[in-house]
N, C-alpha and C positions, 0 to 999 in steps of 0.2 A: 519596435523593440526587437532586438536580435534573438535568434533561437537560443534556447538554453544549452549550456554545455552539460552533458551527462557523463559522469565518471563513477568508478567504483569508490566506495567509502574507504577511508583509512581510520585507524583507531583515534587519531587526533581530531576527527570530525565529531566524536562522541558528545562533547560539551555543546557544540553548536546545534547538533541535531536534537539533543535533549531539550535545549531552550526552544527550538522551533516546535517540537512536539508539545511542550507545555503551553506555548503561546496559542497553538491551534486547538487546544483541548475544547471539546464541545459535546453535548449529548446528541448532536447531529450525527456524530460518527464514533463516539466512545461509549463503551458499556461499563467501564470502570470509573470509580470516583476520580474527581480532579486531583492531580498530583499535588502533594504538599512536601515541604522540606522535612527531612533530608531526602533529596531526590535520588532515585536509583540510577545506576549507570545506564546509559542508552544502549550500549552493547553488552551482551551477556553470552553464555554458552549456547543458548537457543537462537540468538540473533547476533552473530559476530559481524565485524565490518564487511567481510566478503559476501554477506547476504544482503547487502544494501547498496543501492545506486543513489547517487546524489546529483541534484540539479543545481547549476550555478548560473546566475545572470550577472554580468559585469564583475565576475570574480567573487560574488557573494553567494553563499549557500542559501537557496530559496525553497528547497524541497528534497524529499527522499521517497524511495519505495523499497520495501523489504520483500525479498523473494526467497522462499525456503521450500524444502521438501516437507509436505504435510505430515508425513510419518516416516519412521526409519525402515519401514517394510520394503523388501525387495519388490513385492508385487505392485507397488505404486511408485516405484522409483522414476517412472516416466512422467510424473506429475510434479509441477511446481505450484506453489500457492503464494499469492500476494497477501502479506500479513501487515499491511500498513502502507498508506500513501498519504503524504502530507505536503501541502504547498502553502507557503507563507501568504497571508492575506494580501500583501502588497504585490505578489506575483501571480495572483489568480487571473484567469481570463487572458493569459499571454502564452498559452500553449505548453506550459510547464508540466501539467498533469498528463497531457497527451504524450509529450516527449518521454516522460518517465514510464508510462504504460507501454509505449512502443519499445523502449530500451529493455524493459523487463521481459517482454515477450521474446525479443531477440536473444537476450541472455539465457532465458530458459531453453530456447532452442539450441544454443551453443552448448548448454549443459546436457543435451540429449533428451530433454523433455519433449513430449508430443502433445501435452495438454497443460493448461494453466487454469487455476481456479481462484476464487476469492469469495469473501462474505462482505455484504454491505447492508446497512440498516435500511429498512423499507422507506423511511421518511427522508432519506438523503437523496433527494431528486437530482442534485447536481452530479454527485458521484455516480449514480446509476446511469445518467445520461452519458457521462464520460466513458464508462465501461461498455455501454451498448454501442457507442460510436467506435470503440476499439475492438468490436467484434465479439464481445461477450454476450451470452444469452442467459436468461434466468433458467436455472435448472432445478430449482426447488425453493420453497418458502416455508419457514417455520413461523407460523402466525403467532403474534404476541409473545415471542420468545424472550423479550426483555421488557422491563418496566423502567422507563427513563423519564425523569421530570414529571412523574405522575400519570404517564400514559403508556399503554402497551405498544410495543414497536416490533414489527416483523424483522426476522433475520433472513435476508435474501441470499441464496447461494447462486453464484454465477460462474460460468466457465466458457472456455473456447478451446478449440483444437489448434495446435500449432502446425499440424500437417493435414493432409486430406485423408488420412488413415490409409 
């Protein structure tokens, strides 16, 4: 399978990305209830198109990653946070997640960030392995932070430097 094409999202991607998001919904990585109609727009003020990178295989959108400033504070303007990474079930295990993660780190660096962070649910072993392989380290754990499908799940905070400081 060829390498995925990674590009910046455009407003017209909203419908496709929303459908991808809904198809991928699972308590493995979501803490909010499953979406029901009428669906909210994928893009909003907090997550505009320019905060999203899209992965394509053979011209079809198969994934995305959201990259934002975690707060509006000047004191942490050097940090970017991943607030969503989804890969279509049919495209998993083909390097799409890794390519999106690498592209997000490169984009964060282009934006002047020196650090990138994310949150992942403790029971999501595949995502944690992807992030670890991408140079992220566990920086904190909030034990039992969420109750999902009848069990308590840890919220794992991960991060990595984009420079050597």
